[in-house]
KEVEXFI-933844 format. One line per 4 residues: number of its first residue (from 1); their letters; for each residue x, y, z of C-alpha. Coordinates in nm, 4 decimals, always signed. Layout:
BEGIN
NUM	a	X:Y:Z; ... .
***
This chain:
BEGIN
1	xxxx	-0.2136:+3.3108:+1.7476; +0.1695:+3.3591:+1.8510; +0.5457:+3.1799:+1.7435; +0.7514:+2.9609:+1.9813 .
5	xxxx	+1.0839:+2.7871:+1.9199; +0.9996:+2.4319:+1.9171; +1.1900:+2.3755:+2.1844; +1.0399:+2.6687:+2.4045 .
9	xxxx	+0.6710:+2.5976:+2.3204; +0.3933:+2.5860:+2.5774; +0.2026:+2.2874:+2.6148; -0.0142:+2.2392:+2.2865 .
13	xxxx	-0.1941:+1.9901:+2.0987; -0.1697:+1.9391:+1.7322; -0.4565:+1.8548:+1.4941; -0.4487:+1.5764:+1.2515 .
17	xxxx	-0.6985:+1.6556:+0.9570; -0.7897:+1.6564:+0.6241; -0.8264:+1.9971:+0.4734; -1.1571:+1.8600:+0.2533 .
21	xxxx	-1.3673:+2.0891:+0.0717; -1.2643:+2.4773:-0.0388; -1.5593:+2.6334:+0.1478; -1.3401:+2.9433:+0.3147 .
25	xxxx	-1.4205:+3.0608:+0.6637; -1.2648:+3.3459:+0.8197; -1.1986:+3.3343:+1.1933; -1.0293:+3.6344:+1.4093 .
29	xxxx	-0.6935:+3.6444:+1.5632; -0.5298:+3.7878:+1.8309; -0.1381:+3.9095:+1.8203; -0.1360:+3.8557:+1.4461 .
33	xxxx	+0.1714:+4.0608:+1.4633; +0.3529:+3.7717:+1.6310; +0.2626:+3.5583:+1.2925; +0.5154:+3.5718:+1.0309 .
37	xxxx	+0.4401:+3.8096:+0.7372; +0.5135:+3.5761:+0.4903; +0.1445:+3.3942:+0.4896; -0.0710:+3.6568:+0.3194 .
41	xxxx	-0.4003:+3.5321:+0.3992; -0.2455:+3.6881:+0.7682; -0.1396:+4.0265:+0.5929; -0.5028:+4.1426:+0.6642 .
45	xxxx	-0.4037:+4.2114:+1.0111; -0.7187:+4.0100:+1.1901; -0.8511:+3.7060:+0.9950; -0.7508:+3.4253:+0.8709 .
49	xxxx	-0.9281:+3.2053:+0.6177; -0.9809:+2.8368:+0.6705; -1.1200:+2.5437:+0.4850; -1.4689:+2.3829:+0.6173 .
53	xxxx	-1.3056:+2.0938:+0.7694; -1.1093:+2.2632:+1.0163; -1.3844:+2.5193:+1.0691; -1.5671:+2.2224:+1.1973 .
57	xxxx	-1.3103:+2.1027:+1.3791; -1.2599:+2.4363:+1.5537; -1.6298:+2.4694:+1.6688; -1.5929:+2.1162:+1.8166 .
61	xxxx	-1.2358:+2.1499:+1.9679; -1.3001:+2.5099:+2.1429; -1.3707:+2.5160:+2.5154; -1.6309:+2.7698:+2.6697 .
65	xxxx	-1.3988:+2.8422:+2.9411; -1.0129:+2.7010:+2.9256; -0.7616:+2.8356:+2.6592; -0.6398:+2.5369:+2.4428 .
69	xxxx	-0.3377:+2.5816:+2.2455; -0.3247:+2.3743:+1.9295; -0.0866:+2.3513:+1.6049; -0.2576:+2.3336:+1.3117 .
73	xxxx	-0.0715:+2.3066:+0.9877; -0.3579:+2.5366:+0.7309; -0.2891:+2.8348:+1.0085; +0.1013:+2.7884:+1.1151 .
77	xxxx	+0.2432:+2.6822:+0.7854; +0.2031:+2.9587:+0.4804; +0.0833:+2.6938:+0.2040; +0.2046:+2.9941:-0.0614 .
81	xxxx	+0.5555:+3.0318:+0.0591; +0.7362:+2.7572:-0.0591; +1.0454:+2.8665:+0.1241; +0.8527:+2.8342:+0.4768 .
85	xxxx	+0.7074:+2.4952:+0.3911; +1.0438:+2.3685:+0.2844; +1.1440:+2.4451:+0.6015; +0.8281:+2.3385:+0.8140 .
89	xxxx	+0.8179:+1.9789:+0.6741; +1.1149:+1.9018:+0.8566; +0.9695:+1.9799:+1.1794; +0.6926:+1.7951:+1.1363 .
93	xxxx	+0.8198:+1.4530:+1.3010; +0.9392:+1.6987:+1.6057; +0.6603:+1.8856:+1.6231; +0.3815:+1.6037:+1.6197 .
97	xxxx	+0.6110:+1.3672:+1.8557; +0.6656:+1.6914:+2.0886; +0.2485:+1.7452:+2.0965; +0.0939:+1.6385:+2.4841 .
101	xxxx	-0.1569:+1.5050:+2.2417; -0.2541:+1.4422:+1.8674; -0.6630:+1.5091:+1.7854; -0.7466:+1.3530:+1.5067 .
105	xxxx	-1.0563:+1.4892:+1.3245; -1.2099:+1.2508:+1.1143; -1.4987:+1.5223:+1.0451; -1.8313:+1.5862:+1.1755 .
109	xxxx	-2.0710:+1.2894:+1.2600; -2.3213:+1.1198:+1.0204; -2.6394:+0.9219:+1.1059; -2.4629:+0.6346:+1.2222 .
113	xxxx	-2.1041:+0.7602:+1.3953; -2.2509:+0.6989:+1.7187; -2.3297:+0.3211:+1.6609; -1.9550:+0.2958:+1.5445 .
117	xxxx	-1.8173:+0.4345:+1.8466; -2.0450:+0.1855:+2.0532; -1.9006:-0.1031:+1.8626; -1.5630:+0.0211:+1.9137 .
121	xxxx	-1.6257:+0.0421:+2.3000; -1.8159:-0.3155:+2.2762; -1.5158:-0.4591:+2.0866; -1.2466:-0.3362:+2.3412 .
125	xxxx	-1.4674:-0.4979:+2.6252; -1.4329:-0.8140:+2.4358; -1.0671:-0.8516:+2.3200; -0.9847:-0.7269:+2.7544 .
129	xxxx	-1.2111:-1.0167:+2.8610; -1.0506:-1.2392:+2.5788; -0.7204:-1.1467:+2.7601; -0.7781:-1.1717:+3.0939 .
133	xxxx	-0.9631:-1.4989:+3.1535; -1.0947:-1.6435:+2.8125; -0.8829:-1.9840:+2.7395; -0.9682:-1.9060:+2.3176 .
137	xxxx	-0.6924:-1.8694:+2.1393; -0.6494:-1.4986:+2.0736; -0.6710:-1.5843:+1.6940; -0.9430:-1.8083:+1.6829 .
141	xxxx	-1.2141:-1.7616:+1.4117; -1.5190:-1.6145:+1.5558; -1.8554:-1.7784:+1.3877; -2.1650:-1.5909:+1.3617 .
145	xxxx	-2.3603:-1.7559:+1.6470; -2.0690:-1.6638:+1.8565; -2.0801:-1.2945:+1.8525; -2.3989:-1.2362:+2.1031 .
149	xxxx	-2.1987:-1.4700:+2.3745; -1.9593:-1.1636:+2.3343; -2.1490:-0.8861:+2.3867; -2.1602:-0.8055:+2.0114 .
153	xxxx	-2.4157:-0.6862:+1.8093; -2.5228:-0.9724:+1.5206; -2.3309:-1.0267:+1.1893; -2.6407:-0.8113:+1.0111 .
157	xxxx	-2.6594:-0.5402:+1.2077; -2.6269:-0.2166:+1.0943; -2.3554:-0.1338:+1.3234; -2.1021:-0.3176:+1.1484 .
161	xxxx	-2.1889:-0.0991:+0.8527; -2.1345:+0.2116:+1.0337; -1.8260:+0.0449:+1.1599; -1.7136:-0.0073:+0.8252 .
165	xxxx	-1.7760:+0.3994:+0.7032; -1.5570:+0.5221:+0.9856; -1.2636:+0.2951:+0.8885; -1.3240:+0.4588:+0.5261 .
169	xxxx	-1.3332:+0.8284:+0.6206; -1.1224:+1.0117:+0.3954; -0.8604:+1.0704:+0.7037; -0.7340:+0.7509:+0.6752 .
173	xxxx	-0.6238:+0.7926:+0.2543; -0.4227:+1.1119:+0.3726; -0.0438:+1.0444:+0.3271; +0.0311:+1.3014:+0.6093 .
177	xxxx	-0.1483:+1.1617:+0.8641; +0.1089:+0.8895:+0.8550; +0.3634:+1.0419:+1.0430; +0.1488:+1.2605:+1.2391 .
181	xxxx	-0.0467:+0.9410:+1.4160; +0.2856:+0.7367:+1.3984; +0.5344:+0.9732:+1.5994; +0.2321:+1.0758:+1.8291 .
185	xxxx	+0.3046:+0.9902:+2.1929; -0.0690:+0.9818:+2.2513; -0.3589:+1.0349:+2.0239; -0.7611:+1.0404:+2.0382 .
189	xxxx	-1.0214:+1.0410:+1.7430; -1.3183:+1.2804:+1.7636; -1.5811:+1.2116:+1.4876; -1.8447:+1.4917:+1.5389 .
193	xxxx	-1.9424:+1.4737:+1.9436; -1.8044:+1.0985:+1.9505; -1.4779:+1.0442:+2.0477; -1.2330:+0.7557:+2.1617 .
197	xxxx	-0.8723:+0.6960:+2.1949; -0.6701:+0.5909:+1.8929; -0.5088:+0.3095:+2.0156; -0.8966:+0.1639:+2.1055 .
201	xxxx	-0.9833:+0.2130:+1.7352; -0.6537:+0.0338:+1.6336; -0.7141:-0.2669:+1.8787; -1.0774:-0.3401:+1.7340 .
205	xxxx	-0.9427:-0.3529:+1.3883; -0.6787:-0.5974:+1.4816; -0.9592:-0.7907:+1.6066; -1.1918:-0.7816:+1.3502 .
209	xxxx	-0.8585:-0.8945:+1.1341; -0.7536:-1.1605:+1.4356; -1.1309:-1.3329:+1.4271; -1.1768:-1.3535:+1.1121 .
213	xxxx	-1.4597:-1.1358:+1.0770; -1.4609:-0.9704:+0.8078; -1.5976:-1.2509:+0.6390; -1.9412:-1.2451:+0.8301 .
217	xxxx	-1.9428:-0.8648:+0.8770; -1.8154:-0.7154:+0.5772; -1.6121:-0.4323:+0.7697; -1.2354:-0.3812:+0.6070 .
221	xxxx	-1.0158:-0.2735:+0.8745; -0.6816:-0.2896:+0.6737; -0.6237:+0.1258:+0.6847; -0.6622:+0.1166:+1.0154 .
225	xxxx	-0.4053:-0.1911:+1.0981; -0.1937:-0.0172:+0.8448; -0.1621:+0.2716:+1.0823; -0.1350:+0.0587:+1.3990 .
229	xxxx	+0.1487:-0.1627:+1.2218; +0.3525:+0.1256:+1.1343; +0.3236:+0.2853:+1.4727; +0.4137:-0.0676:+1.6183 .
233	xxxx	+0.7745:-0.0850:+1.4426; +0.8061:+0.2800:+1.4657; +0.8198:+0.2179:+1.8070; +0.9814:-0.1087:+1.8540 .
237	xxxx	+1.1905:-0.1359:+1.5446; +1.3260:-0.1969:+1.3403; +1.2930:+0.1493:+1.1831; +1.1254:+0.1262:+0.8082 .
241	xxxx	+1.3034:+0.2060:+0.5025; +1.2023:+0.4934:+0.2860; +1.1385:+0.2750:-0.0011; +0.9082:+0.0464:+0.2321 .
245	xxxx	+0.7088:+0.3327:+0.3377; +0.6593:+0.4708:+0.0112; +0.5059:+0.0886:-0.1143; +0.2957:+0.0757:+0.1298 .
249	xxxx	+0.1458:+0.4069:+0.1481; +0.0901:+0.4017:-0.2294; -0.2962:+0.4328:-0.1715; -0.2632:+0.7523:+0.0042 .
253	xxxx	-0.3740:+1.1101:-0.1042; -0.1898:+1.4344:-0.1078; -0.2836:+1.7688:-0.2667; +0.0556:+1.7743:-0.3833 .
257	xxxx	+0.1895:+1.4677:-0.5351; +0.4893:+1.5680:-0.4348; +0.4169:+1.4888:-0.0479; +0.4023:+1.1356:-0.1142 .
261	xxxx	+0.7659:+1.1598:-0.0778; +0.8169:+1.4761:+0.1737; +0.5349:+1.3002:+0.4359; +0.7142:+1.0050:+0.4849 .
265	xxxx	+1.0900:+1.1092:+0.5105; +1.0404:+1.1632:+0.8773; +0.9602:+0.8108:+1.0154; +1.2423:+0.6475:+0.7608 .
269	xxxx	+1.4901:+0.5109:+0.8588; +1.7466:+0.5720:+0.6072; +1.6051:+0.8909:+0.4712; +1.9045:+1.1794:+0.4097 .
273	xxxx	+1.8099:+1.4849:+0.4254; +2.0864:+1.6282:+0.2549; +1.9806:+1.4750:-0.0601; +1.6123:+1.4185:-0.0066 .
277	xxxx	+1.5706:+1.7399:+0.1482; +1.2329:+1.8464:+0.0927; +1.2164:+2.1209:-0.1717; +0.8788:+2.2270:-0.3574 .
281	xxxx	+1.0151:+2.4469:-0.5795; +1.1496:+2.1009:-0.7510; +0.9199:+2.0209:-1.0562; +0.6926:+1.6758:-0.9177 .
285	xxxx	+0.9617:+1.4959:-1.1768; +1.2711:+1.6129:-1.0555; +1.2012:+1.5105:-0.7240; +1.0907:+1.1238:-0.8476 .
289	xxxx	+1.3971:+1.0838:-1.0581; +1.6025:+1.2283:-0.7886; +1.4734:+0.9939:-0.4937; +1.4949:+0.6818:-0.8116 .
293	xxxx	+1.8824:+0.7594:-0.8804; +1.9867:+0.8164:-0.5438; +1.8414:+0.4738:-0.4346; +2.0132:+0.3112:-0.7085 .
297	xxxx	+2.3531:+0.4856:-0.6493; +2.3433:+0.4189:-0.2973; +2.2425:+0.0874:-0.2814; +2.4134:-0.0548:-0.5821 .
301	xxxx	+2.0623:-0.2249:-0.6482; +1.7570:-0.2067:-0.8875; +1.5117:-0.2902:-0.5983; +1.3213:+0.0576:-0.6363 .
305	xxxx	+1.2383:-0.0133:-0.9921; +1.0020:-0.3135:-0.8359; +0.7348:-0.0473:-0.7066; +0.6683:+0.0830:-1.0849 .
309	xxxx	+0.3464:+0.0195:-1.2056; +0.1877:+0.1241:-1.5154; -0.0020:+0.4728:-1.5011; -0.3910:+0.3688:-1.5565 .
313	xxxx	-0.3716:+0.3196:-1.2049; -0.2944:+0.6836:-1.0849; -0.5007:+0.8185:-0.8217; -0.5397:+1.1591:-0.9643 .
317	xxxx	-0.6227:+1.2026:-1.3528; -0.4309:+1.4575:-1.5259; -0.6601:+1.6686:-1.7647; -0.3823:+1.7496:-1.9823 .
321	xxxx	-0.3966:+1.4126:-2.1954; -0.4097:+1.5257:-2.5166; +0.0049:+1.5910:-2.5716; +0.1011:+1.2827:-2.2822 .
325	xxxx	+0.2672:+0.9699:-2.3232; +0.0667:+0.7431:-2.5742; -0.0397:+0.3649:-2.4801; -0.1487:+0.4231:-2.1413 .
329	xxxx	-0.5333:+0.3842:-2.1785; -0.6302:+0.7688:-2.1472; -0.4466:+0.8195:-1.8091; -0.1498:+1.0076:-1.9492 .
333	xxxx	+0.0611:+1.2303:-1.7958; +0.1412:+1.5666:-1.9579; +0.4371:+1.6914:-2.1416; +0.5222:+1.8911:-1.8833 .
337	xxxx	+0.5220:+1.6597:-1.5956; +0.6262:+1.3277:-1.7550; +0.7735:+1.0932:-1.5421; +1.0545:+0.8590:-1.7081 .
341	xxxx	+0.9163:+0.4461:-1.7371; +1.1885:+0.3603:-1.4752; +1.0999:+0.5732:-1.2346; +0.8417:+0.4968:-0.9974 .
345	xxxx	+0.5094:+0.7408:-0.9843; +0.4298:+0.7224:-0.6371; +0.1135:+0.8379:-0.7057; -0.0301:+0.4949:-0.9042 .
349	xxxx	-0.1734:+0.2772:-0.6743; -0.0547:-0.0281:-0.8027; -0.3172:-0.3575:-0.6851; -0.0170:-0.5655:-0.6864 .
353	xxxx	+0.2884:-0.5693:-0.3900; +0.6251:-0.5679:-0.5173; +0.8037:-0.8802:-0.4591; +1.1230:-0.7159:-0.2309 .
357	xxxx	+0.8640:-0.6270:-0.0134; +0.8233:-0.9578:+0.1186; +1.0223:-1.2150:+0.3179; +0.9216:-1.4932:+0.1237 .
361	xxxx	+1.0622:-1.3803:-0.1677; +1.3678:-1.2959:-0.0417; +1.5968:-1.5191:-0.2081; +1.5246:-1.3572:-0.5596 .
365	xxxx	+1.8429:-1.3061:-0.7144; +1.7635:-1.3291:-1.1130; +2.0771:-1.0993:-1.1761; +2.3307:-1.3263:-0.9286 .
369	xxxx	+2.5702:-1.1629:-0.7201; +2.5926:-0.8167:-0.9444; +2.5408:-0.4600:-0.8854; +2.3877:-0.1820:-1.0493 .
373	xxxx	+2.6146:+0.0617:-1.2298; +2.3510:+0.2744:-1.4058; +2.4574:+0.5987:-1.6020; +2.2356:+0.8924:-1.6409 .
377	xxxx	+2.1742:+1.0868:-1.9584; +2.2216:+1.5166:-1.8790; +1.8845:+1.5870:-1.9022; +1.8654:+1.2750:-1.6111 .
381	xxxx	+1.5280:+1.1415:-1.8592; +1.6773:+0.7747:-1.9448; +1.8829:+0.5416:-1.7679; +2.1361:+0.3505:-1.9101 .
385	xxxx	+2.1583:-0.0274:-1.7449; +2.3695:-0.3606:-1.8300; +2.1775:-0.6528:-1.8783; +2.0684:-0.9775:-2.1349 .
389	xxxx	+1.7501:-0.9775:-2.2655; +1.6821:-1.3539:-2.2511; +1.3189:-1.4517:-2.3727; +0.9991:-1.2570:-2.4741 .
393	xxxx	+0.6353:-1.2920:-2.3813; +0.4293:-1.5009:-2.6118; +0.0738:-1.5411:-2.4358; -0.1097:-1.3455:-2.1832 .
397	xxxx	-0.3583:-1.4561:-1.9392; -0.6354:-1.2219:-1.7321; -0.5600:-1.0500:-1.4538; -0.5568:-1.1612:-1.1165 .
401	xxxx	-0.8097:-0.8787:-0.9518; -1.0634:-1.1196:-0.7214; -1.0679:-1.1422:-0.3493; -1.0950:-1.4548:-0.1513 .
405	xxxx	-1.1735:-1.3969:+0.2479; -0.9460:-1.6192:+0.4453; -0.8899:-1.6847:+0.7699; -0.6471:-1.4568:+0.9301 .
409	xxxx	-0.6164:-1.6403:+1.2471; -0.4265:-1.9353:+1.0108; -0.1722:-1.6957:+0.8209; +0.1708:-1.6446:+0.9517 .
413	xxxx	+0.2458:-1.3124:+1.0815; +0.4808:-1.1799:+0.7982; +0.4234:-1.0017:+0.4081; +0.1511:-0.7798:+0.3238 .
417	xxxx	-0.1320:-0.9167:+0.0872; -0.2807:-0.5664:-0.0660; -0.6193:-0.7263:-0.1264; -0.9466:-0.4616:-0.1022 .
421	xxxx	-1.2139:-0.6611:+0.0412; -1.4297:-0.3977:-0.1193; -1.4132:-0.5892:-0.4349; -1.6281:-0.8530:-0.2901 .
425	xxxx	-1.9229:-0.5838:-0.4607; -2.0542:-0.8139:-0.7319; -1.9045:-1.1596:-0.5994; -2.1360:-1.3854:-0.8065 .
429	xxxx	-1.9604:-1.2071:-1.1569; -1.6368:-1.2172:-0.9567; -1.6742:-1.5984:-0.8901; -1.7247:-1.6666:-1.2430 .
433	xxxx	-1.4495:-1.4754:-1.3900; -1.2411:-1.6155:-1.0950; -1.3230:-1.9295:-1.2679; -1.2679:-1.8829:-1.5987 .
437	xxxx	-0.9034:-1.6997:-1.5178; -0.8092:-1.9803:-1.3363; -0.9003:-2.2211:-1.5893; -0.7111:-2.0352:-1.8579 .
441	xxxx	-0.4018:-2.0207:-1.6330; -0.3803:-2.3727:-1.5911; -0.4545:-2.4411:-1.9318; -0.1863:-2.1976:-2.0920 .
445	xxxx	+0.0680:-2.4059:-1.8250; -0.0450:-2.7581:-1.9633; +0.0028:-2.6109:-2.3177; +0.3555:-2.5985:-2.2629 .
449	xxxx	+0.3985:-2.9690:-2.2633; +0.7186:-3.0029:-2.0945; +0.9000:-2.7592:-1.9534; +1.2686:-2.6284:-1.9879 .
453	xxxx	+1.4192:-2.7116:-1.6829; +1.2924:-3.0453:-1.6731; +1.0229:-3.0140:-1.3963; +0.7141:-3.1601:-1.4530 .
457	xxxx	+0.4531:-2.8733:-1.5623; +0.1797:-2.9343:-1.3061; +0.4838:-2.8582:-1.0163; +0.6416:-2.5648:-1.2509 .
461	xxxx	+0.2836:-2.4266:-1.2305; +0.2136:-2.4489:-0.8645; +0.5534:-2.3176:-0.7753; +0.5016:-2.0011:-1.0177 .
465	xxxx	+0.1287:-1.9357:-0.8859; +0.3239:-1.8781:-0.5173; +0.6420:-1.6739:-0.7477; +0.8431:-1.9382:-0.6179 .
469	xxxx	+0.7901:-1.9371:-0.2210; +1.0678:-2.1182:-0.0509; +0.8621:-2.2670:+0.1354; +0.6915:-2.4389:-0.1567 .
473	xxxx	+1.0369:-2.4827:-0.3407; +1.1513:-2.7344:-0.0439; +0.8435:-2.9837:-0.0429; +0.8360:-3.2881:-0.2362 .
477	xxxx	+0.6070:-3.3333:-0.4982; +0.3426:-3.5429:-0.3421; +0.3322:-3.2337:-0.0626; +0.3305:-2.9877:-0.2950 .
481	xxxx	+0.0368:-3.1152:-0.4990; -0.1482:-3.1480:-0.2282; -0.1422:-2.7763:-0.0947; -0.2385:-2.7375:-0.4586 .
485	xxxx	-0.5606:-2.9603:-0.3998; -0.6889:-2.7814:-0.0632; -0.6428:-2.4637:-0.2111; -0.8470:-2.5733:-0.5298 .
489	xxxx	-1.1066:-2.6928:-0.2752; -1.1470:-2.3759:-0.0901; -1.1282:-2.1501:-0.3837; -1.4192:-2.3011:-0.4982 .
493	xxxx	-1.6297:-2.3020:-0.2223; -1.5496:-1.9436:-0.1887; -1.7419:-1.9471:-0.5263; -2.0724:-1.9553:-0.3000 .
497	xxxx	-2.2091:-1.6069:-0.2772; -2.2476:-1.6737:+0.1192; -2.1403:-1.4203:+0.4076; -2.0956:-1.6827:+0.5928 .
501	xxxx	-1.7904:-1.8062:+0.3546; -1.5284:-1.9264:+0.5582; -1.7477:-2.1109:+0.8138; -1.9182:-2.3107:+0.5429 .
505	xxxx	-1.5679:-2.3837:+0.4252; -1.4752:-2.5364:+0.7797; -1.7916:-2.7434:+0.7849; -1.7150:-2.8527:+0.4182 .
509	xxxx	-1.3477:-2.9404:+0.4581; -1.1377:-3.1016:+0.7357; -0.9066:-2.9063:+1.0000; -0.5660:-3.0236:+0.7607 .
513	xxxx	-0.7108:-2.9052:+0.4709; -0.8133:-2.5488:+0.5899; -0.4602:-2.5407:+0.7205; -0.2968:-2.6124:+0.3710 .
517	xxxx	-0.5692:-2.4274:+0.2025; -0.4967:-2.0985:+0.3852; -0.1166:-2.1210:+0.3873; -0.1061:-2.1686:-0.0051 .
521	xxxx	-0.3658:-1.8714:-0.0459; -0.1769:-1.6472:+0.1508; +0.1809:-1.6687:-0.0318; -0.0580:-1.7222:-0.3744 .
525	xxxx	-0.2213:-1.3649:-0.3008; +0.0961:-1.2005:-0.2368; +0.2588:-1.3413:-0.5445; -0.0390:-1.3057:-0.7846 .
529	xxxx	-0.2948:-1.0950:-0.7262; -0.3025:-0.8115:-0.9389; -0.0645:-0.9776:-1.1490; -0.1029:-1.1615:-1.4888 .
533	xxxx	+0.0048:-1.5221:-1.5963; +0.2378:-1.5387:-1.9020; +0.4306:-1.7777:-2.1189; +0.7428:-1.7169:-2.3306 .
537	xxxx	+0.9058:-1.7825:-2.6440; +1.1243:-2.0462:-2.4641; +0.8440:-2.1879:-2.2922; +0.8781:-2.0345:-1.9588 .
541	xxxx	+0.5927:-1.9566:-1.7439; +0.5864:-1.6522:-1.5014; +0.3474:-1.3596:-1.3234; +0.4038:-0.9925:-1.4224 .
545	xxxx	+0.2027:-0.6592:-1.3627; -0.1046:-0.5854:-1.5785; +0.0613:-0.3915:-1.8289; +0.2317:-0.7211:-1.9465 .
549	xxxx	+0.1836:-0.7447:-2.3466; +0.2662:-0.9891:-2.5847; +0.5996:-0.9019:-2.8005; +0.8006:-0.7421:-2.4394 .
553	xxxx	+1.1255:-0.8229:-2.3651; +1.2249:-1.0332:-2.0645; +1.5466:-0.9057:-1.9291; +1.7513:-0.9431:-1.6220 .
557	xxxx	+1.9301:-0.6040:-1.5177; +2.3021:-0.6182:-1.3073; +2.2109:-0.5408:-0.9312; +1.7822:-0.6390:-1.0129 .
561	xxxx	+1.6848:-0.9136:-0.7660; +1.3800:-0.9895:-1.0389; +1.3784:-1.0481:-1.4353; +1.2051:-0.7011:-1.5778 .
565	xxxx	+1.0164:-0.6393:-1.8615; +1.1389:-0.3881:-2.1303; +0.8888:-0.2467:-2.4362; +1.0820:-0.1641:-2.7364 .
569	xxxx	+1.0309:+0.1841:-2.8401; +1.2045:+0.2982:-3.1456; +1.4991:+0.4454:-3.1991; +1.4828:+0.5894:-2.8578 .
573	xxxx	+1.5413:+0.2569:-2.6674; +1.2937:+0.0982:-2.4702; +1.0424:+0.1999:-2.1842; +0.9860:+0.0023:-1.8423 .
577	xxxx	+0.7009:-0.1878:-1.8033; +0.7697:-0.3514:-1.4354; +0.9441:-0.6416:-1.2540; +0.8112:-0.9995:-1.3222 .
581	xxxx	+0.8726:-1.3511:-1.2232; +1.0066:-1.6405:-1.4574; +1.0064:-2.0056:-1.2938; +1.3470:-2.1300:-1.3346 .
585	xxxx	+1.5249:-1.7641:-1.3822; +1.5497:-1.6569:-1.0685; +1.8813:-1.7623:-0.9671; +2.1117:-1.5894:-1.2095 .
589	xxxx	+2.0516:-1.8667:-1.4375; +2.0125:-1.6180:-1.7145; +2.3514:-1.4807:-1.7119; +2.5035:-1.7914:-1.7591 .
593	xxxx	+2.3470:-1.8197:-2.0966; +2.5360:-1.7362:-2.3836; +2.3473:-1.4341:-2.4994; +2.5475:-1.1236:-2.5327 .
597	xxxx	+2.5501:-0.8633:-2.2537; +2.4101:-0.4807:-2.3828; +2.3729:-0.1507:-2.2573; +1.9612:-0.0669:-2.2019 .
601	xxx	+1.8649:+0.2789:-2.2661; +1.5766:+0.3267:-2.1255; +1.3551:+0.6204:-2.0776 .
***
């Protein structure tokens, strides 16, 4: 091992991998005196302790006759020295960009890994052939009977399952790898003896999605597609904002929860290192709350509150539950690490995506042109925000958590639909629940009889299902209902437990019906997936996080694009529940009512 200034370092490769199980191995080192002595595991003089995953990777990477220069975090960064970690984290972007190549280690091969890599090669060849000589639209749905002619295995071939398993390797769920592969000048994938170019793996994922092969092969390529999209935007611009990156990476894991922020600073276009500099000496609650307060003050906006979700969706469960925050269904945080309710806990994987992430909802301005002017208590745990409490939740429907496969080729290239395809397990039961939920939601709407805005109840309900998507708001009634009717028909066909669902839908609907249904479905998934339908005491209807409960206050806060739900918490004030959509209250209407403005203490 040797140390170098980054700008003067010899050509090297960087390893991107997951640490895995804590089964330690020891490797011998030369020139140990050149290594910083702050790393305790290196003080012995001759050995470095490493985890099982890295040990296996080194066995595969070692050349028999040639020297190979590698940068590896577990060896090059002292994980027990916070000062060193703070400094090295700031260099990660430069380091992985400077590397000659980034090697992505997915782990040792399994019984079907070779089949997965063979399928990648075949799909890349099919895609290349399509681009060079095929007149077929690059987004055309591929049917099961088309596969053989494209040089691909039948949809029931186990190679598809092998590819799905590859996409679900632990590497794809690690937050640090987002930056590592995004900034790489070139990257290759290694899984045991199998290998391919990273660009081939992401091209495979895109091909599967673009041609709706998810409907017949049951391959879920979303994780790989996320990496591909982030890399493309990083190279071509505009740069991602930190809040966008944080929201899109919530399903990624980190050994240290603080890394959910630190790992993304290097690729965020608006990261301000003076204020957000990585500091592993700061408690988790300080790291998360500092970021939240910084974004509120800098932007004079409450956009950062939109990603808040109830703690039951936390990726990692803390064992210290006995003195945790009450009322969170057994998944509380311990008192010594409590995160205020208004601070997004980035370790929570919310099933829905914040409204602020979608261009379709860019017109939301529930608080009009007001700006956030929040203040905070001396301990930083209570936020004081001004606004109006204009309504209260009266009835709450069931959550929308079923997934419906849809033809990607019919969807516009915008927004994010965070619908895990793997929820199709036990589809028959989910079909029943989906039908029951749909009837429940519509009955709740019809029970209102009339709507406060003067709109027809069904029209208001349809617009609520898509959270006021600007496109659907602009349609005349007949056209709006045509979309809704086509969507309902499409949804009923989705209830058939058929792996060829999309192709069955094509056979049972006209091309126009499919186009209408698919466009409405995309908007409805962005708006309602992972949310509940609710109605209020004043007969409004809306969509909210799964944590919405009867009695929650519906408020508008200065600087907020959406209304928010608050839960009264005794004399201390309120707990923040989350953002919501309230049809008829998304354009500043609540601020014009004769309701006294007040200051909400939210802790």
